[in-house]
C-alpha positions in Angstrom: 0.0 0.0 0.0 1.4 3.4 -1.0 1.0 6.6 1.0 0.1 10.1 -0.1 -0.6 13.5 1.4 -4.2 14.8 0.8 -5.6 18.3 1.4 -9.3 18.6 2.2 -9.0 22.2 3.1 -6.3 24.9 3.0 -4.6 26.3 6.1 -1.7 25.5 8.4 0.4 22.4 8.4 -2.4 20.5 10.2 -4.2 20.2 6.9 -1.5 17.9 5.5 -3.1 14.5 5.9 -1.2 11.2 5.3 -3.5 8.5 3.7 -3.2 5.1 2.2 -3.1 4.9 -1.6 -3.9 1.6 -3.3 -1.6 0.5 -6.2 -3.2 1.7 -9.5 -2.9 0.5 -13.0 -1.7 3.2 -15.4 -4.1 4.2 -18.2 -3.1 5.1 -21.8 -0.1 7.5 -21.8 0.5 7.0 -18.0 3.0 5.3 -15.8 2.8 4.1 -12.2 5.8 5.7 -10.6 7.4 4.4 -7.4 9.0 7.5 -5.9 12.2 7.7 -3.9 12.5 11.5 -3.5 10.0 14.4 -3.6 10.9 18.0 -3.9 9.4 20.7 -1.6 9.0 24.1 -3.0 7.6 27.5 -1.9 4.7 27.1 -4.3 3.6 24.1 -2.3 3.4 26.2 0.9 1.5 28.9 -1.0 -1.0 26.4 -2.3 -1.4 24.7 1.2 -2.2 28.1 2.7 -4.8 29.0 0.1 -2.8 31.6 -1.7 -3.3 29.8 -5.0 -6.6 28.1 -5.9 -6.7 24.3 -5.6 -9.5 21.9 -6.6 -10.1 20.4 -3.1 -9.7 17.7 -2.1 -6.4 17.2 -3.8 -2.9 16.1 -3.5 0.1 18.4 -3.2 3.5 18.6 -4.8 4.9 19.2 -8.3 8.4 17.6 -8.2 9.6 14.1 -7.7 11.8 11.3 -8.9 11.8 7.5 -8.8 11.5 4.3 -10.9 8.9 3.4 -13.4 7.0 0.4 -12.1 4.4 0.0 -14.8 3.4 1.6 -18.1 0.1 2.1 -19.8 -0.9 1.7 -23.4 1.0 3.8 -25.9 3.9 4.7 -23.7 7.2 4.5 -25.6 9.5 7.2 -24.1 10.1 5.3 -20.9 10.1 1.7 -19.8 9.8 -0.3 -16.5 12.9 0.2 -14.4 13.8 3.6 -15.8 15.0 6.3 -13.4 13.0 9.4 -14.0 12.0 12.8 -12.6 9.5 15.5 -13.2 8.8 19.1 -12.3 5.2 20.0 -13.4 1.7 19.0 -12.6 -0.6 17.2 -12.1 -0.6 17.7 -8.4 0.2 14.7 -6.2 3.9 14.6 -5.8 3.7 14.1 -2.1 3.3 10.4 -2.3 5.3 7.2 -2.2 3.9 6.2 -5.6 1.6 7.8 -8.1 0.2 7.8 -11.6 1.9 10.4 -13.9 1.8 11.3 -17.6 4.6 9.6 -19.4 5.3 12.5 -21.7 6.1 14.8 -18.7 8.8 12.4 -17.3 12.4 13.3 -17.7 14.8 10.3 -18.0 17.7 10.8 -15.7 21.2 10.4 -17.0 23.7 8.1 -15.4 25.4 9.9 -12.5 22.4 12.0 -11.5 20.7 10.5 -8.4 17.0 10.6 -7.9 17.3 12.7 -4.7 19.4 15.2 -6.7 16.9 15.3 -9.5 14.0 15.9 -7.1 15.9 18.7 -5.5 16.8 20.4 -8.8 14.4 20.0 -11.6 11.6 22.4 -10.5 14.0 25.1 -9.4 16.4 24.4 -12.3 13.7 24.8 -14.9 12.5 28.0 -13.1 16.0 29.4 -13.3 16.4 28.4 -16.9 13.3 30.2 -18.1 13.9 33.2 -16.0 17.4 33.7 -17.4 16.8 32.7 -21.0 13.1 33.6 -21.8 11.8 36.1 -19.3 14.9 38.2 -19.7 17.8 37.1 -22.0 20.7 37.5 -19.5 24.1 37.8 -21.2 27.6 39.4 -20.9 27.3 42.7 -19.0 23.7 42.2 -17.8 23.2 43.6 -14.3 20.8 41.5 -12.2 19.3 41.8 -8.8 18.3 38.4 -7.3 16.3 38.1 -4.1 16.8 34.9 -2.0 20.3 34.6 -3.3 21.3 32.1 -0.6 18.2 29.9 -0.9 17.5 26.8 -2.9 16.6 28.6 -6.1 19.2 31.3 -5.5 22.0 28.7 -5.4 21.0 27.7 -8.9 20.1 31.0 -10.6 23.1 32.9 -9.2 25.9 30.7 -10.7 23.9 30.2 -13.9 23.6 34.0 -14.3 27.3 34.4 -13.6 28.0 31.7 -16.3 26.0 33.8 -18.8 28.2 36.8 -18.0 26.0 38.8 -15.7 27.0 41.0 -12.7 24.9 39.7 -9.9 23.7 41.6 -6.8 22.2 39.2 -4.4 19.7 40.0 -1.7 19.4 38.1 1.6 17.3 38.5 4.7 19.7 37.2 7.4 23.4 37.9 8.3 24.3 34.2 8.2 23.1 34.0 4.6 25.7 36.5 3.3 28.5 34.0 3.0 26.4 31.4 1.3 25.2 34.0 -1.3 28.8 35.0 -2.0 29.8 31.3 -2.3 27.0 30.9 -4.9 28.8 33.6 -7.0 27.2 36.9 -6.2 29.4 39.9 -7.0 27.7 41.9 -4.2 25.4 40.8 -1.4 22.9 43.2 0.3 20.8 42.6 3.4 17.2 43.4 2.6 15.8 46.7 3.9 12.9 48.0 1.9 13.8 51.6 2.8 17.5 51.5 1.7 17.8 48.7 -0.9 17.3 50.8 -4.0 19.8 53.4 -2.9 22.3 50.6 -2.2 21.7 49.1 -5.7 22.2 52.5 -7.4 25.4 53.0 -5.5 26.7 49.7 -6.8 25.7 50.6 -10.3 27.0 54.1 -10.5 23.5 55.5 -10.2 22.1 53.6 -13.2 20.1 50.7 -11.6 20.0 47.1 -12.8 18.6 45.7 -16.0 16.4 43.1 -14.4 15.2 42.3 -10.9 14.1 38.7 -10.0 11.8 39.3 -7.1 10.5 36.3 -5.2 9.5 38.2 -2.1 6.4 40.1 -3.3 4.5 42.6 -1.3 7.4 43.9 1.0 9.9 44.3 -1.8 7.8 45.8 -4.7 8.7 49.4 -4.4 12.3 48.7 -3.7 12.5 46.5 -6.8 10.9 49.1 -9.0 13.3 51.8 -7.7 16.3 49.5 -8.3 15.8 49.3 -12.1 17.4 51.3 -14.9 15.1 53.1 -17.3 13.2 50.5 -19.4 14.3 47.8 -17.0 12.3 44.7 -16.1 10.8 43.6 -12.8 10.2 39.9 -12.7 7.8 39.2 -9.8 7.6 35.5 -9.6 7.0 34.7 -5.9 5.3 36.0 -2.8 7.0 34.9 0.4 5.8 38.1 2.0 2.4 38.0 0.3 1.1 38.9 -3.2 2.5 42.2 -4.5 0.1 45.1 -4.6 -1.4 46.4 -7.8 0.7 48.9 -9.8 -0.7 52.0 -11.4 0.3 52.0 -15.1 1.4 55.7 -14.8 3.9 54.6 -12.1 5.8 52.6 -14.7 6.1 55.7 -16.9 7.2 57.9 -14.0 9.9 55.5 -12.9 11.5 55.3 -16.4 9.2 53.4 -18.7 9.6 50.2 -16.7 8.4 46.7 -17.7 6.8 44.3 -15.2 5.9 40.6 -15.6 4.5 37.9 -13.4 5.7 34.6 -15.0 5.0 31.0 -14.0 6.6 27.7 -14.7 3.3 26.3 -16.1 3.2 28.9 -18.8 6.8 28.2 -19.7 6.3 24.4 -19.9 2.9 24.4 -21.6 3.8 21.8 -24.2 5.7 18.6 -23.6 8.2 19.7 -26.2 9.0 23.0 -24.4 9.1 21.3 -21.1 11.5 18.6 -22.3 13.7 21.2 -23.9 14.0 23.2 -20.7 14.6 20.1 -18.7 17.4 19.1 -21.1 19.0 22.5 -20.6 19.0 22.0 -16.8 20.5 18.5 -17.2 23.2 19.9 -19.4 24.0 22.7 -16.9 24.3 20.0 -14.2 26.6 17.9 -16.3 28.8 20.9 -17.1 29.0 21.9 -13.4 27.3 25.2 -14.0 24.8 24.4 -11.3 24.9 21.8 -8.6 22.3 20.1 -6.5 22.3 21.3 -2.9 20.2 19.3 -0.6 19.8 20.9 2.9 17.6 18.4 4.6 15.7 15.2 4.1 12.4 14.4 5.8 10.2 11.3 5.9 7.0 11.8 4.0 5.1 11.5 7.3 7.1 14.6 8.5 6.0 16.9 5.7 4.6 19.4 8.2 8.1 19.9 9.6 9.5 20.5 6.1 6.8 23.1 5.4 7.5 24.8 8.7 11.3 25.0 8.0 10.7 26.4 4.6 8.0 28.9 5.7 10.1 30.1 8.6 13.2 30.7 6.4 15.3 28.1 8.2 16.3 26.2 5.1 19.7 26.7 3.5 19.1 24.7 0.3 16.7 22.3 -1.2 14.3 20.2 1.0 13.2 16.7 -0.1 10.8 14.2 1.3 11.7 10.5 1.3 8.8 8.0 1.2 
């Protein structure tokens, strides 16, 4: 008998219910995946709390890895025994086994463990589309990255450096500064909404940065806008402090004809082809040593509440994974 986490309502960690899950036969285009590692991401916490709509009751989790145990009709891209990972829906990753669409599975290369894959694919694909599609970062690009010492930051910072960017990292705690510098940041700033923009302009000779990657949301919105050069881009892709407030269109003009976008992984992996191409780019970056898996802590699936608490309270120093 497999186990899974089910949400019947949103709220605190008490809504994470562990339940039995009978073994199921995959339908056409599906596999039955026996999971060995499950990624935990800030989006999971947002969904659990009700910050993103969910069709309740439902599972939770969008990232995992394991072995294919059975395949349905028409499946040709994977076979029983293959080591695979994934980083998109459908929801239900918090489980020891699950049904999953075969076309969304990523075959793992030799040398990449399933725990490392579960800690990297979701965040790696996020970094990939942010740096290549949302804003094409290249030599001379000046970027401001919030959460530079976190799990995503430890992927996006070295990747941006590899592309030739000057990286200003933002962290919330003094103990995070060294980790952000080790990731590759040229400069690291402690977050203070009242002073951040002035500090950024001092580091950029008054110009501001080309692009801001803001995963904080409400508390950082004004500082992010004021850190941009004229015609710069604010990429608001998270909300650890709550959803950002609405922006008056006239404000963008007054601050230098700025651009603002609110991207999502779902929109950048809409087709199986695009999803597989981005995943292949992440695997190539891992193979080349541009980015590295950094697992901070492992938790049994039954201790998922503790994993959420550590992530929500900012205690984590890298990726968190659940082990069934």
